[in-house]
MDAnalysis code that builds the backbone (N, CA, C; Angstrom):
import MDAnalysis as mda
import numpy as np

u = mda.Universe.empty(564, n_residues=188, atom_resindex=np.repeat(np.arange(188), 3), trajectory=True)
u.add_TopologyAttr("name", ["N", "CA", "C"] * 188)
u.add_TopologyAttr("resid", np.arange(1, 189))
u.add_TopologyAttr("resname", ["MET", "SER", "ASP", "TYR", "SER", "MET", "ASN", "LYS", "GLU", "ASP", "PHE", "CYS", "TYR", "ALA", "CYS", "GLY", "ASN", "PHE", "PRO", "THR", "GLY", "VAL", "THR", "VAL", "THR", "THR", "VAL", "ILE", "SER", "LYS", "ASP", "GLY", "MET", "PRO", "HIS", "GLY", "VAL", "THR", "VAL", "SER", "SER", "PHE", "THR", "SER", "VAL", "SER", "LEU", "ASP", "PRO", "PRO", "LEU", "VAL", "LEU", "VAL", "CYS", "ILE", "ASP", "HIS", "ARG", "SER", "GLN", "ILE", "GLN", "ASP", "ASP", "LEU", "CYS", "VAL", "ASP", "GLN", "CYS", "PHE", "GLY", "VAL", "ASN", "ILE", "LEU", "ASN", "GLN", "GLU", "GLN", "GLN", "GLU", "LEU", "SER", "ARG", "ARG", "PHE", "ALA", "ARG", "ASN", "TRP", "ALA", "ASP", "ARG", "PHE", "ALA", "GLY", "VAL", "GLU", "TRP", "TYR", "SER", "GLY", "ARG", "ALA", "GLY", "VAL", "PRO", "VAL", "LEU", "ASN", "ASP", "ALA", "THR", "ALA", "VAL", "PHE", "GLU", "CYS", "GLN", "ILE", "VAL", "THR", "LYS", "VAL", "PRO", "ALA", "GLY", "ASP", "HIS", "VAL", "VAL", "ILE", "VAL", "GLY", "ARG", "VAL", "LEU", "TYR", "THR", "SER", "THR", "SER", "GLU", "ARG", "LEU", "PRO", "LEU", "LEU", "TYR", "LEU", "ARG", "ARG", "SER", "TYR", "GLY", "THR", "GLU", "ALA", "TYR", "THR", "SER", "ALA", "LYS", "ALA", "GLN", "GLU", "GLN", "ILE", "ALA", "ILE", "VAL", "GLN", "ALA", "GLN", "GLY", "GLY", "THR", "GLY", "ARG", "ILE", "PRO", "SER", "GLU", "THR", "ALA", "LEU"])
u.atoms.positions = np.array([
    [3.330, -131.054, -53.804],
    [3.472, -132.229, -54.293],
    [1.840, -133.255, -54.012],
    [1.224, -133.559, -54.976],
    [-0.333, -134.118, -54.873],
    [0.088, -135.119, -53.476],
    [-1.217, -135.366, -53.213],
    [-1.641, -136.031, -51.757],
    [-2.081, -137.670, -52.394],
    [-1.563, -138.624, -52.235],
    [-2.456, -139.734, -53.001],
    [-3.260, -140.842, -51.596],
    [-3.242, -141.397, -51.758],
    [-3.788, -142.403, -50.679],
    [-4.182, -143.879, -51.486],
    [-3.004, -144.411, -51.113],
    [-2.717, -146.291, -51.261],
    [-3.431, -146.945, -50.219],
    [-3.861, -147.394, -50.950],
    [-4.772, -148.589, -50.098],
    [-3.699, -149.846, -49.650],
    [-3.348, -150.194, -48.633],
    [-2.348, -150.835, -48.222],
    [-2.095, -152.385, -49.040],
    [-3.028, -153.222, -48.127],
    [-3.410, -154.290, -49.086],
    [-3.163, -154.157, -50.546],
    [-3.738, -153.293, -51.547],
    [-3.616, -153.395, -52.519],
    [-1.996, -152.845, -53.157],
    [-1.184, -152.508, -52.088],
    [-0.194, -152.285, -52.477],
    [1.038, -153.705, -52.425],
    [0.633, -153.988, -51.375],
    [0.957, -155.324, -51.011],
    [0.783, -156.486, -52.074],
    [-0.495, -156.745, -52.348],
    [-0.594, -157.258, -53.798],
    [0.087, -157.333, -54.866],
    [-0.086, -155.251, -54.866],
    [1.105, -155.542, -56.236],
    [2.180, -155.566, -56.323],
    [3.122, -155.723, -54.985],
    [4.217, -155.618, -54.951],
    [4.369, -157.207, -54.751],
    [3.997, -157.997, -54.346],
    [3.480, -159.398, -54.548],
    [4.095, -160.020, -55.889],
    [3.399, -159.670, -56.708],
    [3.344, -160.093, -58.214],
    [5.222, -160.166, -58.581],
    [5.772, -159.431, -58.000],
    [7.249, -159.314, -58.554],
    [8.116, -160.341, -57.920],
    [8.691, -161.054, -58.675],
    [9.304, -162.221, -57.609],
    [10.554, -161.620, -57.360],
    [10.960, -161.963, -56.379],
    [11.889, -161.875, -55.849],
    [12.658, -163.162, -55.267],
    [14.314, -163.203, -55.010],
    [15.296, -163.989, -54.380],
    [14.995, -163.929, -53.034],
    [15.142, -164.810, -51.993],
    [14.815, -164.453, -50.850],
    [16.471, -164.592, -50.001],
    [16.589, -163.883, -48.911],
    [18.155, -163.723, -48.831],
    [17.988, -163.511, -46.772],
    [19.266, -163.789, -46.139],
    [19.666, -163.811, -44.690],
    [20.737, -162.910, -44.987],
    [20.088, -161.623, -43.962],
    [21.264, -160.453, -43.493],
    [21.096, -160.435, -42.630],
    [23.101, -160.534, -42.651],
    [23.740, -161.274, -40.918],
    [24.401, -160.270, -40.521],
    [24.961, -160.310, -39.253],
    [26.133, -159.700, -38.456],
    [26.340, -160.489, -37.652],
    [27.594, -160.040, -36.886],
    [28.407, -159.978, -35.582],
    [27.525, -158.779, -34.444],
    [27.135, -159.220, -33.317],
    [26.592, -158.363, -32.362],
    [27.847, -157.376, -32.005],
    [27.499, -156.877, -30.911],
    [28.527, -156.132, -30.302],
    [29.205, -156.924, -28.980],
    [27.993, -157.907, -28.590],
    [28.796, -158.861, -27.646],
    [28.900, -160.403, -28.657],
    [29.445, -160.044, -29.674],
    [30.028, -161.101, -30.358],
    [28.722, -162.551, -31.062],
    [27.914, -162.461, -30.917],
    [26.321, -163.418, -31.322],
    [26.659, -163.133, -32.953],
    [25.730, -164.003, -33.382],
    [25.599, -164.070, -35.287],
    [23.955, -163.165, -34.492],
    [23.545, -163.044, -35.622],
    [22.495, -161.951, -35.628],
    [21.865, -162.115, -37.106],
    [20.439, -162.481, -37.533],
    [20.332, -162.432, -38.948],
    [18.738, -161.784, -39.256],
    [18.742, -161.291, -40.074],
    [17.058, -161.267, -40.297],
    [16.682, -161.736, -42.003],
    [15.286, -162.221, -42.367],
    [15.011, -162.657, -43.763],
    [14.836, -161.274, -44.300],
    [15.423, -160.956, -45.840],
    [15.078, -159.913, -46.370],
    [15.254, -159.873, -47.922],
    [14.250, -159.671, -48.295],
    [13.662, -159.994, -49.605],
    [14.081, -159.227, -50.410],
    [14.001, -157.889, -49.988],
    [14.374, -156.087, -50.591],
    [16.326, -155.817, -50.659],
    [16.460, -157.035, -51.868],
    [17.826, -156.686, -52.336],
    [18.173, -156.816, -53.050],
    [19.629, -155.511, -53.535],
    [19.588, -155.237, -55.327],
    [20.882, -154.935, -55.192],
    [21.854, -154.868, -56.516],
    [22.882, -154.307, -56.573],
    [22.559, -152.687, -57.016],
    [23.768, -152.059, -56.800],
    [23.031, -150.666, -56.865],
    [24.312, -149.810, -58.193],
    [25.684, -150.413, -57.740],
    [26.809, -149.947, -58.359],
    [27.559, -151.077, -58.463],
    [28.843, -150.868, -60.179],
    [29.640, -152.014, -60.141],
    [31.263, -151.638, -59.813],
    [30.957, -150.159, -59.987],
    [32.396, -149.512, -59.103],
    [31.834, -148.446, -58.840],
    [31.899, -147.919, -57.752],
    [32.229, -149.516, -56.603],
    [31.038, -150.189, -56.256],
    [31.869, -151.746, -56.220],
    [31.003, -152.474, -56.224],
    [29.574, -152.343, -54.512],
    [28.192, -152.199, -55.144],
    [27.518, -151.459, -54.173],
    [26.236, -152.317, -54.213],
    [25.527, -152.793, -53.088],
    [23.683, -153.284, -52.893],
    [23.835, -152.665, -52.036],
    [22.249, -153.121, -51.849],
    [21.381, -152.468, -50.645],
    [20.180, -153.596, -49.976],
    [19.915, -153.509, -48.826],
    [18.989, -154.219, -48.370],
    [18.197, -152.911, -47.751],
    [17.004, -153.698, -47.898],
    [15.784, -152.857, -46.889],
    [15.613, -153.459, -45.545],
    [15.148, -153.104, -44.456],
    [15.057, -153.744, -43.334],
    [13.838, -152.983, -42.876],
    [13.138, -153.390, -42.065],
    [11.767, -153.055, -40.962],
    [12.570, -152.095, -40.223],
    [12.529, -150.686, -39.647],
    [12.835, -150.140, -38.965],
    [12.873, -150.334, -37.191],
    [11.919, -151.292, -37.380],
    [11.503, -152.068, -36.173],
    [12.156, -153.230, -35.689],
    [12.996, -153.742, -36.690],
    [13.966, -154.982, -36.333],
    [14.964, -154.935, -35.559],
    [14.948, -155.715, -34.750],
    [16.158, -156.015, -33.573],
    [17.655, -155.990, -34.198],
    [17.952, -156.492, -35.276],
    [19.011, -156.395, -36.547],
    [19.983, -154.783, -36.461],
    [18.909, -154.040, -36.532],
    [18.948, -152.262, -36.670],
    [20.091, -151.760, -35.376],
    [20.221, -152.480, -34.739],
    [21.019, -151.967, -33.604],
    [22.471, -152.081, -34.000],
    [22.633, -153.685, -34.300],
    [24.254, -153.769, -34.712],
    [24.491, -153.708, -36.159],
    [23.444, -152.607, -36.780],
    [24.021, -152.142, -38.287],
    [24.509, -150.843, -38.542],
    [25.609, -150.561, -37.794],
    [25.852, -149.503, -38.270],
    [26.998, -149.214, -39.229],
    [26.725, -147.803, -39.208],
    [28.491, -147.173, -40.495],
    [29.635, -147.501, -39.958],
    [30.274, -148.749, -41.263],
    [31.589, -149.029, -41.250],
    [31.664, -150.512, -40.274],
    [30.218, -151.049, -40.463],
    [29.779, -152.176, -39.403],
    [29.759, -152.817, -40.842],
    [30.345, -154.303, -40.912],
    [30.421, -155.266, -41.449],
    [28.900, -156.285, -41.565],
    [28.643, -156.751, -42.427],
    [27.516, -157.722, -42.947],
    [27.125, -158.398, -44.012],
    [26.396, -159.326, -43.428],
    [27.043, -160.447, -44.860],
    [25.277, -160.371, -45.485],
    [25.647, -160.783, -46.665],
    [23.778, -161.027, -47.031],
    [24.012, -162.398, -48.025],
    [23.351, -163.513, -47.394],
    [22.992, -164.516, -48.077],
    [21.671, -165.077, -48.734],
    [21.915, -165.485, -49.994],
    [21.361, -165.394, -50.954],
    [20.747, -166.720, -50.945],
    [19.467, -167.925, -50.363],
    [19.203, -168.688, -49.677],
    [18.875, -169.622, -51.292],
    [19.334, -170.706, -51.177],
    [18.945, -171.725, -52.498],
    [18.060, -172.136, -51.933],
    [17.063, -172.975, -53.291],
    [15.906, -173.195, -53.191],
    [15.443, -174.560, -52.161],
    [16.667, -175.093, -51.140],
    [15.924, -175.804, -50.273],
    [15.911, -175.556, -48.948],
    [16.210, -173.844, -48.915],
    [16.038, -173.305, -47.267],
    [15.097, -172.559, -46.935],
    [13.967, -173.389, -47.458],
    [12.977, -172.035, -47.107],
    [12.127, -172.407, -45.569],
    [12.991, -173.310, -44.924],
    [12.886, -172.886, -43.312],
    [13.740, -172.446, -42.860],
    [15.119, -172.021, -43.550],
    [15.925, -171.101, -43.043],
    [15.179, -169.686, -43.135],
    [14.331, -169.170, -44.162],
    [14.009, -167.982, -44.421],
    [13.407, -168.472, -43.568],
    [12.112, -168.577, -43.232],
    [11.232, -168.839, -42.248],
    [11.852, -168.667, -40.640],
    [12.682, -169.679, -40.073],
    [13.520, -169.519, -39.009],
    [13.549, -168.027, -38.524],
    [14.389, -166.972, -39.801],
    [15.547, -165.619, -39.639],
    [14.050, -164.846, -39.711],
    [12.659, -165.305, -40.005],
    [11.430, -164.343, -39.866],
    [11.066, -164.277, -38.430],
    [11.316, -165.345, -37.718],
    [10.732, -165.413, -36.789],
    [11.030, -164.953, -35.422],
    [11.144, -165.918, -33.889],
    [11.484, -165.422, -32.937],
    [13.275, -165.257, -32.781],
    [13.369, -164.065, -32.747],
    [14.415, -163.581, -32.645],
    [15.948, -164.096, -31.982],
    [15.260, -164.574, -30.642],
    [16.433, -165.829, -30.324],
    [17.198, -166.896, -30.757],
    [16.295, -167.493, -30.960],
    [16.390, -168.712, -31.577],
    [16.781, -169.152, -33.094],
    [17.470, -167.982, -33.239],
    [17.185, -168.423, -35.153],
    [18.959, -169.066, -35.798],
    [19.988, -168.260, -34.358],
    [20.816, -169.544, -34.783],
    [20.814, -170.818, -34.564],
    [20.341, -171.181, -33.457],
    [20.460, -172.592, -32.719],
    [20.007, -173.483, -33.865],
    [21.061, -174.763, -34.019],
    [21.036, -175.466, -34.969],
    [21.598, -175.176, -36.140],
    [21.628, -173.908, -36.607],
    [21.972, -173.615, -38.189],
    [23.115, -173.785, -37.856],
    [23.806, -173.915, -39.093],
    [25.453, -174.635, -39.789],
    [25.744, -172.983, -39.756],
    [26.925, -172.885, -39.812],
    [26.934, -171.147, -40.485],
    [29.014, -171.156, -39.898],
    [29.421, -170.375, -41.078],
    [30.963, -170.090, -40.254],
    [31.032, -168.639, -40.400],
    [32.649, -168.508, -39.919],
    [32.704, -166.847, -40.000],
    [33.447, -166.353, -41.143],
    [32.530, -165.550, -42.271],
    [33.247, -164.836, -43.465],
    [34.659, -164.460, -43.775],
    [35.272, -164.075, -44.780],
    [36.610, -163.341, -44.486],
    [36.504, -161.831, -44.021],
    [35.333, -161.360, -43.933],
    [34.926, -159.916, -43.400],
    [34.285, -160.221, -41.844],
    [34.452, -161.479, -41.255],
    [33.429, -161.827, -40.020],
    [32.334, -161.827, -39.973],
    [32.068, -161.979, -40.870],
    [30.274, -161.981, -40.897],
    [29.865, -163.309, -41.150],
    [28.316, -163.817, -40.365],
    [28.019, -165.089, -40.774],
    [27.482, -165.565, -41.549],
    [28.460, -166.149, -41.851],
    [27.810, -167.304, -43.719],
    [27.456, -168.539, -43.356],
    [25.846, -168.536, -43.983],
    [24.985, -169.558, -43.726],
    [25.524, -170.750, -44.947],
    [25.487, -172.112, -44.397],
    [26.230, -172.806, -45.234],
    [25.288, -173.059, -46.309],
    [25.427, -173.705, -47.781],
    [24.928, -173.849, -48.867],
    [24.197, -172.652, -49.640],
    [24.729, -171.849, -48.949],
    [23.758, -170.070, -49.642],
    [24.166, -170.471, -51.217],
    [23.194, -170.009, -52.216],
    [23.637, -169.833, -53.591],
    [24.517, -168.498, -53.810],
    [24.578, -167.666, -53.156],
    [25.817, -166.709, -53.502],
    [25.498, -165.651, -52.102],
    [27.005, -165.361, -51.542],
    [27.079, -164.437, -50.458],
    [27.585, -163.207, -50.671],
    [27.393, -162.263, -50.422],
    [27.776, -160.832, -50.285],
    [28.357, -160.579, -48.586],
    [29.424, -160.191, -48.796],
    [30.333, -159.856, -47.531],
    [30.616, -158.274, -47.525],
    [29.945, -157.088, -46.933],
    [29.811, -155.960, -47.210],
    [29.884, -155.232, -45.782],
    [30.498, -153.851, -46.260],
    [31.169, -153.178, -45.053],
    [29.486, -151.816, -45.565],
    [29.470, -151.123, -44.266],
    [27.781, -150.555, -44.442],
    [28.654, -148.875, -44.856],
    [28.120, -148.230, -45.943],
    [28.047, -147.680, -46.514],
    [27.320, -146.440, -46.015],
    [25.951, -146.538, -45.756],
    [25.080, -145.355, -45.285],
    [24.181, -146.073, -44.941],
    [23.093, -145.674, -44.032],
    [22.181, -145.914, -43.862],
    [21.167, -144.913, -44.263],
    [19.967, -145.377, -44.990],
    [18.849, -143.944, -45.082],
    [17.459, -144.292, -44.671],
    [16.485, -143.578, -43.890],
    [15.621, -144.021, -42.957],
    [14.719, -143.261, -44.645],
    [13.569, -145.160, -44.723],
    [12.574, -144.676, -45.902],
    [11.469, -145.449, -45.720],
    [10.469, -144.617, -44.861],
    [9.239, -145.044, -44.601],
    [9.431, -145.503, -43.215],
    [8.724, -147.105, -43.513],
    [9.200, -147.942, -42.563],
    [10.034, -149.282, -42.125],
    [11.144, -148.815, -43.318],
    [12.349, -149.535, -43.471],
    [13.408, -148.581, -43.178],
    [15.088, -149.117, -43.153],
    [15.878, -148.295, -43.355],
    [16.637, -148.757, -44.760],
    [17.215, -148.644, -45.406],
    [17.640, -148.843, -46.195],
    [19.145, -148.617, -46.248],
    [19.490, -149.909, -46.363],
    [21.319, -150.215, -46.249],
    [22.125, -150.571, -46.839],
    [23.572, -149.395, -47.393],
    [23.897, -149.538, -48.659],
    [25.257, -150.180, -47.885],
    [25.841, -151.525, -49.027],
    [27.093, -151.733, -48.645],
    [27.732, -152.109, -49.633],
    [29.330, -151.604, -49.432],
    [30.233, -151.783, -50.568],
    [30.470, -153.026, -49.923],
    [30.965, -153.424, -51.120],
    [30.883, -155.496, -51.262],
    [32.590, -155.987, -51.162],
    [32.838, -156.105, -50.231],
    [34.183, -156.498, -50.148],
    [34.943, -158.059, -50.593],
    [33.553, -158.702, -50.599],
    [33.771, -160.272, -50.884],
    [32.424, -161.081, -51.360],
    [32.627, -162.084, -52.279],
    [31.581, -162.625, -52.734],
    [32.208, -164.216, -52.940],
    [31.207, -164.717, -52.899],
    [31.416, -166.313, -52.738],
    [29.680, -166.962, -53.516],
    [30.287, -167.896, -54.823],
    [28.807, -168.337, -55.707],
    [29.292, -169.816, -55.445],
    [27.978, -170.306, -55.560],
    [27.666, -172.032, -56.417],
    [26.457, -172.107, -56.962],
    [26.368, -172.735, -57.699],
    [25.944, -173.407, -58.671],
    [24.237, -173.930, -58.192],
    [24.051, -173.727, -56.657],
    [22.716, -173.846, -56.652],
    [21.617, -173.045, -56.871],
    [20.665, -173.595, -56.985],
    [19.356, -172.612, -57.650],
    [19.042, -172.095, -56.687],
    [18.593, -170.801, -57.018],
    [18.272, -169.760, -55.706],
    [16.766, -170.003, -55.222],
    [16.429, -169.711, -54.201],
    [15.329, -169.919, -53.770],
    [14.513, -168.652, -54.324],
    [12.836, -168.511, -54.262],
    [12.262, -167.366, -54.782],
    [11.044, -167.557, -54.447],
    [10.944, -166.308, -54.691],
    [9.075, -165.766, -53.745],
    [8.367, -164.643, -54.455],
    [6.974, -165.843, -54.743],
    [6.062, -164.882, -55.235],
    [4.847, -165.095, -54.902],
    [4.401, -163.872, -54.924],
    [2.730, -164.203, -54.681],
    [2.154, -164.368, -52.594],
    [3.161, -164.505, -52.199],
    [3.610, -165.153, -50.777],
    [3.840, -166.474, -50.820],
    [4.391, -167.633, -51.768],
    [4.562, -168.597, -51.953],
    [6.193, -168.496, -52.268],
    [6.838, -169.548, -52.020],
    [8.010, -169.943, -52.387],
    [8.526, -170.783, -53.835],
    [9.362, -170.826, -54.271],
    [9.084, -171.049, -55.642],
    [10.919, -171.664, -56.125],
    [10.952, -172.204, -57.250],
    [11.924, -172.336, -58.069],
    [11.404, -171.163, -58.716],
    [12.558, -170.980, -60.000],
    [12.333, -170.343, -61.195],
    [11.323, -170.869, -62.194],
    [11.991, -172.186, -62.527],
    [10.783, -173.241, -63.049],
    [9.524, -172.703, -62.658],
    [9.026, -173.049, -61.510],
    [8.029, -173.302, -60.745],
    [6.983, -171.898, -60.848],
    [7.919, -170.696, -60.720],
    [7.354, -169.331, -60.572],
    [6.975, -168.876, -62.841],
    [7.486, -169.808, -62.871],
    [7.695, -169.422, -64.572],
    [6.389, -170.565, -64.830],
    [6.143, -171.950, -64.451],
    [4.913, -172.451, -64.561],
    [3.743, -172.208, -64.228],
    [3.834, -171.041, -63.057],
    [2.627, -170.973, -62.814],
    [2.143, -169.534, -63.235],
    [2.869, -168.279, -63.511],
    [2.420, -167.534, -64.852],
    [1.689, -167.860, -65.848],
    [3.004, -168.591, -66.555],
    [2.133, -169.196, -67.845],
    [0.392, -169.552, -67.575],
    [0.655, -170.442, -66.513],
    [-0.667, -170.953, -66.029],
    [-1.514, -169.984, -65.683],
    [-1.216, -168.927, -65.164],
    [-2.678, -167.644, -65.079],
    [-2.816, -166.984, -66.163],
    [-1.870, -166.644, -67.067],
    [-1.941, -166.051, -68.235],
    [-3.263, -166.658, -69.200],
    [-3.048, -168.461, -69.236],
    [-3.690, -169.067, -69.767],
    [-4.799, -169.125, -69.526],
    [-5.249, -169.326, -67.979],
    [-6.563, -168.852, -67.540],
    [-7.320, -167.279, -67.646],
    [-6.583, -166.212, -68.172],
    [-6.857, -165.002, -68.081],
    [-7.461, -165.169, -69.623],
    [-6.276, -165.785, -70.405],
    [-6.778, -165.782, -71.915],
    [-8.217, -166.661, -72.344],
    [-8.598, -167.443, -71.367],
    [-9.737, -168.050, -71.264],
    [-11.196, -167.683, -71.375],
    [-10.443, -167.013, -69.991],
    [-12.048, -165.653, -69.853],
    [-11.683, -164.617, -70.746],
    [-10.834, -164.461, -71.950],
    [-10.909, -163.597, -72.878],
    [-10.836, -162.533, -72.609],
    [-9.717, -162.494, -71.777],
    [-8.685, -161.789, -71.887],
    [-7.598, -161.546, -72.572],
    [-6.652, -160.884, -72.439],
    [-5.165, -161.380, -73.428],
    [-3.727, -161.546, -72.680],
    [-4.065, -161.365, -70.844],
    [-3.005, -161.707, -70.392],
    [-2.032, -160.836, -70.259],
    [-1.965, -159.920, -70.879],
    [-1.848, -158.347, -70.307],
    [-2.251, -157.863, -69.324],
    [-1.526, -156.664, -69.245],
    [-1.849, -155.202, -68.231],
    [-2.630, -154.609, -68.922],
    [-3.914, -154.624, -68.881],
    [-4.624, -152.717, -69.919],
    [-3.761, -151.493, -69.398],
    [-3.697, -150.742, -70.702],
    [-2.506, -149.715, -70.785],
    [-3.271, -148.457, -69.868],
    [-3.874, -148.443, -69.161],
    [-3.723, -147.610, -68.372],
    [-4.178, -147.939, -66.984],
    [-3.894, -149.396, -66.857],
    [-3.429, -149.560, -65.570],
    [-1.816, -149.760, -65.678],
    [-1.234, -149.467, -66.491],
    [0.357, -149.595, -66.535],
    [1.427, -148.397, -66.242],
    [2.516, -149.452, -65.455],
    [3.328, -147.844, -64.668],
    [3.594, -147.214, -65.767],
])
């Protein structure tokens, strides 16, 4: 295998060009307390059986409570829950203070007004660089008609906002003589 040197800032900037939803992964700790962490690396893996995955920094305190066979929740935040996203990315001790939530069918913390919730049981955990990939079998889901909170280029927005911003950026590139497309030599 060749040794490639990737600049961390370039990698982060490139990844930031992919819009993601914003989730809060939740669990009940061994001492019965709710814990959660903001996660944007979430995706479905399989329909049969129904599997999803989240990627969580290996240094996160929540790792202690995410064990194989343990249940956890993935709360997809709605477009008005930016503050929850910030809260669950900050001080570990105060994350659930004043937050409205209830215990889901699998016993995991479910945040009020989430766009969708996946209640899962951990199937496996795989170390991957500075993160741990957690694969969960989906036990229960719930959904609402609320629009999801999106994240793009270190900013929050809705689908309409990010689409409008993308069109605006393409127009700027085209006005400067560019095509608005990625040149083929830099395409992946």
